[in-house]
C-alpha atoms as one frame of an Amber mdcrd trajectory, in Angstrom:
protein
 -24.230  39.714  47.241 -24.457  39.628  43.473 -21.880  40.611  40.880 -23.512
  40.952  37.494 -21.839  41.784  34.225 -18.246  41.551  35.513 -15.772  40.835
  32.715 -13.096  38.229  32.326  -9.599  39.576  32.100  -9.078  37.712  28.829
 -10.791  37.461  25.464 -12.792  34.338  26.230 -13.775  33.662  22.643 -10.114
  33.705  21.701  -9.250  31.385  24.589 -11.960  28.908  23.607 -10.762  28.988
  19.998  -7.220  28.389  21.210  -8.330  25.443  23.323 -10.469  23.874  20.632
  -8.242  24.422  17.604  -4.681  24.492  18.876  -4.378  22.954  22.344  -6.745
  20.009  22.619  -7.169  17.291  20.030 -10.963  17.589  20.109 -14.007  18.632
  22.121 -14.148  15.217  23.804 -11.574  16.393  26.360 -14.119  18.670  28.027
 -15.246  15.783  30.246 -11.681  14.856  31.101 -11.050  18.423  32.286 -14.213
  18.482  34.385 -13.322  15.108  35.894  -9.866  16.436  36.714 -11.431  19.375
  38.520 -13.591  17.006  40.530 -10.692  14.716  41.481  -8.550  17.702  42.510
 -11.381  19.052  44.641 -11.792  15.665  46.365  -8.017  15.457  46.919  -8.029
  18.916  48.510 -10.937  18.008  50.805  -9.210  14.815  51.969  -6.346  16.960
  53.227  -8.658  18.578  55.768 -10.899  15.558  56.330  -9.483  12.108  55.605
 -12.893  10.425  55.819 -14.610  12.805  53.379 -16.634  11.162  50.582 -14.978
  10.734  47.189 -17.885  10.779  44.783 -18.238  12.168  41.264 -21.653  11.844
  39.691 -22.745  12.504  36.099 -26.338  12.684  34.937 -28.566  14.331  32.358
 -29.740  17.866  33.096 -32.731  19.616  31.571 -33.120  17.237  28.673 -30.015
  17.558  26.573 -27.648  19.055  29.140 -25.206  17.406  31.497 -24.555  17.781
  35.230 -21.251  16.787  36.842 -21.109  16.934  40.640 -18.307  16.158  43.086
 -17.943  15.875  46.862 -14.782  17.948  46.862 -13.500  21.003  48.709 -15.912
  23.463  47.132 -15.413  27.225  46.759 -16.286  30.338  48.690 -17.361  33.412
  46.751 -13.887  34.981  47.068 -12.216  31.797  45.873 -14.634  31.546  42.969
 -13.886  35.128  42.016 -10.149  34.526  42.300 -10.151  31.296  40.288 -12.716
  32.004  37.654 -12.297  35.663  36.838  -8.909  35.059  35.231  -7.272  32.195
  33.429  -3.617  32.807  34.249  -3.060  32.273  37.966   0.130  32.803  39.952
   1.688  29.896  41.798   1.154  31.705  45.128  -2.551  31.948  44.418  -2.622
  28.237  43.556  -1.073  27.359  46.887  -3.339  29.713  48.799  -6.374  27.981
  47.321  -4.940  24.479  47.671  -4.708  23.619  43.964  -1.945  23.417  41.382
   0.493  21.381  43.483   2.049  18.067  42.542  -0.705  15.917  44.013  -3.332
  17.558  41.814  -4.151  16.750  38.221  -4.939  19.990  36.465  -5.669  23.693
  36.561  -9.155  24.568  37.698  -9.739  27.671  35.610  -8.585  26.253  32.290
 -10.339  22.961  33.025 -13.656  24.696  33.530 -13.240  26.910  30.491 -12.682
  23.834  28.300 -16.410  23.148  28.647 -17.010  26.152  26.403 -15.871  23.959
  23.519 -19.245  22.203  23.725 -21.438  24.689  25.636 -22.544  28.320  25.404
 -23.059  28.677  29.151 -21.471  27.031  32.193 -23.108  27.079  35.604 -21.098
  26.229  38.732 -22.797  25.827  42.109 -20.370  25.292  44.983 -20.340  25.047
  48.768 -17.033  25.235  50.604 -15.864  22.533  53.024 -13.437  24.990  54.620
 -16.202  27.342  55.757 -19.467  25.508  56.254 -21.163  28.736  57.334 -20.285
  30.471  54.068 -23.117  30.848  51.565 -23.404  28.610  48.563 -21.968  30.250
  45.439 -23.410  30.207  41.940 -21.114  31.244  39.126 -22.471  31.487  35.583
 -20.048  32.003  32.700 -21.046  32.906  29.158 -19.066  32.394  25.990 -19.290
  36.089  25.107 -16.797  36.771  27.904 -18.890  37.861  30.902 -19.890  36.016
  34.054 -22.383  36.351  36.905 -21.404  35.538  40.505 -24.084  35.246  43.161
 -24.293  34.102  46.785 -27.331  31.914  47.400 -29.301  31.474  50.568 -27.711
  28.513  52.270 -29.974  25.519  52.750 -29.274  22.893  55.429 -29.194  20.108
  52.892 -26.870  21.867  50.427 -24.109  19.315  49.765 -20.482  20.265  50.177
 -18.694  20.262  46.859 -19.424  21.547  43.382 -21.946  21.006  40.626 -21.180
  21.936  37.006 -24.105  22.208  34.606 -23.690  22.696  30.880 -26.103  22.920
  27.959 -24.819  22.044  24.473 -24.132  24.692  21.906 -25.711  24.177  18.488
 -24.039  21.282  16.707 -22.501  19.847  19.875 -25.521  18.029  21.258 -24.098
  14.535  20.768 -21.148  15.289  23.044 -23.467  15.738  26.032 -25.636  12.643
  25.621 -25.534   9.984  28.315 -24.131   7.256  25.985 -21.319   9.612  24.964
 -20.706  10.558  28.597 -20.444   6.869  29.488 -17.914   6.321  26.702 -15.791
   9.344  27.604 -15.950   8.748  31.355 -14.979   5.101  30.895 -12.073   6.034
  28.678 -10.728   8.885  30.786 -11.792   7.969  34.293 -12.152   4.217  34.712
  -8.953   4.039  36.792  -9.522   7.158  38.899  -9.187   6.631  42.675 -12.702
   7.976  43.306 -16.249   6.677  43.142 -17.266   7.734  39.607 -20.772   6.839
  38.438 -23.241   7.881  35.726 -27.029   7.804  35.923 -28.127   5.676  32.977
 -31.801   5.375  31.952 -33.229   1.908  31.445 -34.480   1.873  27.876 -37.272
  -0.671  28.037 -40.276   0.174  25.800 -42.449  -2.251  27.764 -41.704  -0.511
  31.069 -41.322   3.207  30.314 -41.628   4.202  33.968 -38.517   2.360  35.117
 -36.205   4.669  37.041 -32.679   5.359  35.895 -29.855   3.444  37.569 -26.398
   4.524  38.627 -23.644   2.752  36.730 -20.238   2.548  38.394 -17.476   3.599
  35.988 -14.313   3.603  38.088 -12.528   0.391  39.030 -11.339  -0.166  42.597
  -7.679  -0.842  41.648  -5.229  -0.523  38.808  -5.551  -3.848  36.984  -1.809
  -4.570  37.086  -1.621  -3.889  40.842  -4.773  -5.752  41.855  -4.586  -9.002
  43.799  -5.556 -12.186  41.938  -5.986 -15.751  43.183  -3.328 -17.108  40.828
  -1.062 -16.136  37.917  -3.481 -17.365  35.262  -6.277 -15.168  36.640  -3.961
 -12.155  36.513  -2.947 -12.931  32.948  -6.582 -13.302  31.923  -7.558 -10.026
  33.602  -4.691  -8.101  31.997  -5.425  -9.668  28.611  -9.048  -8.574  28.948
  -7.879  -5.044  29.817  -5.640  -5.034  26.749  -8.436  -6.289  24.514 -10.816
  -3.654  25.890  -8.458  -0.674  25.679  -6.066  -1.565  22.846  -7.983  -4.009
  20.701  -5.708  -7.064  20.720  -4.909 -10.125  22.818  -1.271  -9.887  23.894
   1.344 -12.537  23.198   2.912 -11.794  26.585   2.705  -9.287  29.446   5.792
  -7.552  30.850   5.582  -5.843  34.244   7.044  -2.337  34.426   8.014  -0.168
  37.387  10.032   3.040  37.767   9.825   4.078  41.446  11.612   7.396  40.926
   8.683   8.703  38.859   5.972   6.679  40.607   5.421   4.579  37.492   3.767
   1.187  37.431   2.263  -0.658  34.517   2.651  -3.363  31.937   3.924  -3.751
  28.397   1.741  -5.875  26.138   3.647  -7.791  23.445   1.754  -7.427  20.171
   0.724 -10.811  18.732   1.314  -9.812  15.091   4.348  -8.494  13.264   4.512
  -4.720  12.926   6.870  -2.758  10.661   9.550  -0.512  12.174   8.319   2.976
  12.923   4.685   1.932  13.066   4.417   1.727  16.810   5.391   3.669  19.860
   1.818   4.520  20.873   1.001   3.825  24.490  -1.840   4.215  26.967  -0.621
   6.550  29.687  -2.357   7.588  32.906  -1.114  10.394  35.134  -2.359  10.033
  38.700  -4.817   7.492  37.277  -6.409   9.949  34.831  -5.958   8.967  31.199
  -3.454  11.221  29.481  -3.957   9.546  26.127  -3.988   6.207  24.349  -1.505
   7.281  21.664   1.261   8.759  23.792   4.718   8.627  22.217   8.258   8.856
  23.534   7.859   6.375  26.366  10.049   3.483  25.199  12.987   3.294  22.754
  12.379   2.990  19.027  13.455  -0.648  18.912  10.616  -1.587  21.285   7.932
  -1.224  18.606   6.768  -4.757  19.464   5.008  -3.585  22.659   2.160  -1.296
  23.625   2.395  -0.094  27.218  -0.275   0.796  29.739   1.252   2.740  32.612
   0.292   5.061  35.433   2.751   7.620  36.813   2.696  10.362  39.377   6.050
  11.981  38.639   5.794  12.666  34.908   4.660  15.991  33.498   2.077  16.416
  30.731   2.352  18.904  27.900   0.025  21.906  27.830  -2.643  19.887  26.035
  -2.302  17.104  28.612  -2.279  14.563  25.810   1.467  13.845  25.583   4.400
  13.698  27.990   6.652  16.703  28.499  10.269  15.956  27.694  12.352  16.550
  30.822  14.829  14.742  33.064  12.060  12.683  34.672  10.910  11.372  31.300
  14.496  10.647  30.254  15.082   8.615  33.436  11.828   6.756  32.821  12.742
   5.955  29.209  16.106   4.560  30.277  14.582   2.425  33.030  11.874   1.017
  30.755  14.432   0.272  28.047  16.461  -1.800  30.538  13.378  -3.704  31.713
  12.211  -4.524  28.179  15.736  -5.513  27.157  16.009  -7.835  30.159  12.679
  -9.432  29.274  13.904 -10.085  25.730  17.104 -11.710  27.002  15.290 -13.837
  29.586  12.745 -14.933  26.984  15.350 -15.904  24.389  17.434 -17.795  26.939
  14.427 -19.812  28.069  14.092 -21.553  24.674  10.347 -21.826  25.249   7.353
 -21.778  22.943   6.986 -18.083  23.775  10.573 -17.503  22.641   9.877 -19.237
  19.332   6.715 -17.204  18.779   8.462 -13.963  19.696  11.395 -14.582  17.334
   9.086 -15.646  14.517   6.791 -12.635  14.906   9.120  -9.846  16.016  12.435
 -10.686  14.408  12.664  -7.145  13.024  12.428  -5.648  16.486  14.997  -8.150
  17.715  17.343  -7.169  14.898  16.876  -3.506  15.778  17.595  -4.107  19.463
  20.645  -6.217  18.623  22.232  -3.238  16.875  22.310  -1.365  20.195  23.129
  -4.193  22.611  25.935  -6.751  22.298  24.331  -9.223  24.698  21.155  -9.264
  22.615  23.273  -9.422  19.453  24.944 -12.642  20.591  21.601 -14.208  21.471
  19.927 -13.018  18.287  22.652 -14.568  16.149  21.816 -17.907  17.728  18.052
 -17.753  17.185  17.161 -15.328  14.400  16.036 -16.959  11.141  17.768 -15.934
   7.916  16.996 -16.881   4.350  19.828 -18.835   2.762  20.377 -20.759  -0.437
  19.861 -23.882   1.683  16.584 -22.789   3.279  15.917 -20.948   6.538  18.754
 -21.174   9.063  20.219 -19.294  11.988  23.652 -17.760  11.586  25.009 -20.270
  14.098  23.794 -23.112  11.877  25.380 -21.506   8.813  28.685 -21.019  10.636
  28.736 -24.610  11.872  27.960 -25.960   8.398  30.292 -23.756   6.321  32.946
 -22.457   8.684  32.049 -18.891   7.782  28.977 -16.810   7.032  28.943 -15.287
   3.555  26.076 -12.886   2.962  24.612 -10.731   0.242  23.556  -7.282   1.378
  20.881  -6.852  -1.270  17.855  -8.984  -2.024  18.340  -8.503  -5.769  21.909
  -9.825  -5.632  20.792 -12.803  -3.572  18.067 -13.591  -6.100  20.523 -13.367
  -9.017  23.353 -15.387  -7.499  21.284 -17.745  -5.370  20.500 -20.422  -7.981
  24.153 -20.650  -9.009  25.393 -20.746  -5.412  22.824 -23.399  -4.546  23.887
 -25.640  -7.423  27.510 -25.426  -6.267  26.674 -26.215  -2.623  27.743 -22.729
  -1.601  25.590 -21.465   1.298  24.788 -17.780   0.867  22.792 -15.729   3.416
  20.310 -13.095   2.324  21.077  -9.975   4.368  19.247  -7.550   2.125  16.348
  -6.733   4.415  16.052  -3.920   6.949  18.719  -3.998   9.704  20.409  -7.109
   8.221  23.581  -5.631   6.732  24.229  -3.564   9.867  23.534  -6.662  11.949
  26.119  -8.647   9.979  28.742  -5.914  10.176  28.326  -5.634  13.950  28.328
  -9.386  14.499  31.522  -9.739  12.439  33.355  -7.852  15.197  32.207 -10.233
  17.918  34.591 -12.993  19.017  33.898 -16.444  17.633  32.198 -15.251  14.470
  33.511 -15.248  10.894  31.351 -13.214   8.550  32.023 -11.440   5.269  29.986
 -10.007   2.404  29.751 -11.825  -0.905  32.631 -10.878  -3.176  33.068 -11.034
  -6.923  35.726 -13.678  -6.356  33.017 -15.953  -4.930  31.081 -15.567  -8.149
  34.157 -15.956 -10.336  34.812 -19.388  -8.854  31.621 -20.780 -10.356  31.558
 -18.871 -13.671  33.833 -20.797 -16.001  35.186 -19.041 -19.106  34.388 -20.731
 -22.402  37.065 -21.909 -24.783  38.675 -19.166 -26.912  37.414 -20.824 -30.074
  33.890 -20.671 -28.689  34.388 -16.950 -27.941  35.316 -16.321 -31.570  32.505
 -18.527 -32.834  29.788 -16.451 -31.171  31.501 -13.043 -31.257  29.109 -11.668
 -33.898  26.075 -12.740 -31.889  27.469 -11.235 -28.680  28.301  -7.962 -30.411
  24.801  -7.805 -31.881  23.298  -8.655 -28.483  25.301  -5.733 -27.013  23.752
  -3.379 -29.563  20.262  -4.751 -28.863  20.654  -4.146 -25.113  22.648  -0.936
 -25.391  19.774   1.233 -24.159  19.453  -0.990 -21.086  23.050  -0.200 -20.014
  23.932  -3.875 -19.802  26.500  -5.996 -21.618  26.023  -9.673 -22.524  28.872
 -11.996 -21.513  29.132 -15.716 -22.206  30.160 -18.068 -19.396  29.437 -21.656
 -18.393  28.013 -22.513 -14.978  25.573 -24.651 -13.048  22.690 -25.171 -12.919
  22.454 -25.657 -16.655  18.688 -25.050 -16.500  19.439 -21.386 -15.704  19.882
 -19.590 -19.065  21.121 -16.232 -17.767  21.634 -14.088 -14.720  22.408 -10.441
 -14.122  25.466  -9.298 -12.176  26.648  -5.896 -11.103  30.369  -6.527 -11.252
  32.366  -3.322 -11.223  35.572  -5.283 -10.550  34.972  -7.571 -13.570  36.275
 -10.494 -11.554  34.448 -13.097 -13.609  36.327 -12.178 -16.772  39.261 -14.330
 -17.816  42.692 -12.907 -17.227  45.479 -13.152 -19.745  46.820 -16.055 -17.743
  43.548 -17.890 -18.281  43.670 -17.241 -22.033  47.419 -17.763 -22.675  50.722
 -17.709 -20.863  52.793 -15.375 -23.084  52.531 -12.452 -25.481  53.002 -14.774
 -28.460  49.663 -16.432 -27.691  47.534 -15.922 -30.744  44.456 -15.415 -28.625
  45.891 -12.839 -26.192  45.156  -9.774 -28.300  41.715 -11.060 -29.225  40.778
 -11.673 -25.584  42.181  -8.324 -24.456  40.175  -6.541 -27.136  37.071  -8.458
 -26.147  37.583  -7.630 -22.461  38.077  -3.925 -23.182  34.697  -3.815 -24.873
  33.037  -4.933 -21.628  33.026  -1.457 -20.091  29.756  -1.535 -18.197  29.592
  -2.987 -14.687  26.104  -4.433 -15.192  26.203  -7.595 -17.250  23.899 -10.282
 -18.551  25.797 -13.528 -17.961  24.600 -16.003 -20.598  25.043 -19.638 -19.613
  26.707 -21.614 -22.403  25.800 -24.809 -20.585  22.118 -24.077 -21.216  20.569
 -25.533 -24.373  18.339 -22.512 -25.006  21.363 -20.197 -24.924  23.243 -22.505
 -27.284  20.345 -22.466 -29.739  19.998 -18.692 -29.464  23.688 -18.125 -30.245
  23.444 -20.521 -33.190  20.952 -18.202 -34.927  21.951 -15.528 -37.434  22.551
 -12.304 -35.502  20.811 -10.042 -38.014  17.355 -11.592 -37.834  14.293 -10.457
 -35.881  13.985 -13.699 -33.981  17.541 -13.305 -32.622  16.676  -9.813 -31.389
  13.478 -11.116 -29.776  15.383 -13.972 -28.131  17.995 -11.640 -26.611  15.293
  -9.298 -25.338  13.346 -12.188 -23.836  16.504 -13.606 -22.211  17.238 -10.248
 -20.566  13.697  -9.750 -19.267  13.601 -13.332 -17.935  16.836 -12.738 -16.029
  15.384  -9.573 -14.513  12.262 -11.381 -13.363  14.328 -14.246 -11.965  16.296
 -11.723  -9.891  13.066 -10.313  -8.486  13.612  -6.889 -10.021  10.621  -4.810
 -11.097  10.264  -4.055 -14.770  10.688  -0.436 -15.774   8.746   1.017 -18.664
  11.604   0.426 -21.124  11.977  -3.193 -20.035   8.234  -3.770 -20.256   8.414
  -2.499 -23.845  11.209  -4.988 -24.550   9.056  -7.815 -23.227   6.101  -6.719
 -25.362   8.300  -6.298 -28.453   9.831  -9.754 -28.100   6.427 -11.353 -27.552
   4.991  -9.551 -30.600   7.922 -10.733 -32.704   7.490 -14.352 -31.628   3.766
 -14.203 -32.386   4.343 -12.636 -35.797   6.994 -15.174 -36.752   4.863 -18.017
 -35.467   1.896 -16.900 -37.567   4.125 -16.640 -40.644   5.273 -20.235 -40.287
   8.726 -19.528 -38.828   9.839 -17.692 -41.977  13.533 -17.141 -42.114  14.256
 -20.162 -39.959  13.005 -18.520 -36.749  11.428 -20.875 -34.253  12.610 -23.898
 -36.132  16.209 -22.983 -35.445  15.526 -22.446 -31.749  13.708 -25.752 -31.381
  16.020 -27.938 -33.411
């Protein structure tokens, strides 16, 4: 019985365009879909015959085509008509035909149609295992939307199962080559619980008549569930799997298991530091078929230090079958994996091993991130995490033991500005200006046994000594001129004395103006002759950003000894400001770069003119 010219009940060209452009990531998934069909067919046949063969074979067909055969359940002509004439199938029809249930991977109709992404014509030859007396069926689908269905004369040696044959459309030839088929089959199907093999020709120019050989693609067991003679052999095998599939040798391997969703697998700890938000891509198998190697949403955001390889039977794929569908099962899995990874981190840190040292050194950012969500990890992290301080690299526990409290700066720029002064005074300051650090400090401050606080202006005021009032009056003209020179930079020069004396200037953002002398520091009553002068001087300091000139520094003393109305004084003030910016680690804006160039040009001009006007000579005397 032949049916010729029957039409699909959908616009096939539109469906293929939808698959290729909007559902699947690329045409490479055609082989995954055909492999899924084969595995489902084998699964269905095992339900009626437990000792049925479980073979899928791939080989070249008619030169540049490809043939994929399976030893599965096969189809009768009525089943072929029911499955392949329409794309949307009801759940009752799925159950009647034995496909679409939880133990199966995909949807037969859509899986077969995906081959149209690389082929103009698909030929399916199938013999049913349910009815061995039924004729063999040949279904031929064309990309213009029509199909041919024919019943063939049954031959005694016709194998039970299905054979799919495809020829490449123009421009898609490379997708159907044997080397490409080996690559795709290895990627998608190496862990399938069937005997998957590809016929590979032996390319030997000296022996052109050598027959092709069958190359086994599928592995007998999931690598993390296989039996090994000892722990080292298992570690080596899993490391080799990681190197082969993910491209790196792991620092450590963490076993994972979520029985409620049938999940088993491992998390590979990345050997190199990765920035936050750069990870979260995992290799996920569903029923041992690769879902994708860049699947997201499996572990919490703080676990960006691992790449997982897992297999699950109770998770649901999205329509493209390249990501995981967000549902209660996935939520339960995420929570379970988060607990297991968190426990591994705690166990590792408590062990005080070489692995712990390597993990902290490499993945301190991830540890900081995790600590913000977990008090137990927070307490451990405070004991082992390295922090930059004015006394070198230390843990917070070491800082607390040495100083009695942890004082930190929550910006790198502030730490760079204040650090040299704090260091010279023996004041240990922690740099908490990097990602997660300030939140880490604030959370740790609430934990018992810890004393932490941010750097205050009072801390700075303690080491910035006011100069004598007579000195203030002596250099008032220079300071006023320096204020005009730096007016466009929104910064005010202030003169103080502090250590180290080799530091000429630093920049502070001091909205509370705590480093300025109070009236008590300048005089103890209203009759003090200097009170009004100091008050007037303080009122002029209206900006919160200030250039603190160090009167203990010889270069500053020489600069303030110069006449304020000369070019070399202007160049010196500009150079002092730019040097303070660079010392603080701040980038130069365009205006500040112009200041640096102007000051350098002035110095060069004055130097070429023989220090006319007392320029460099006054600075060097």
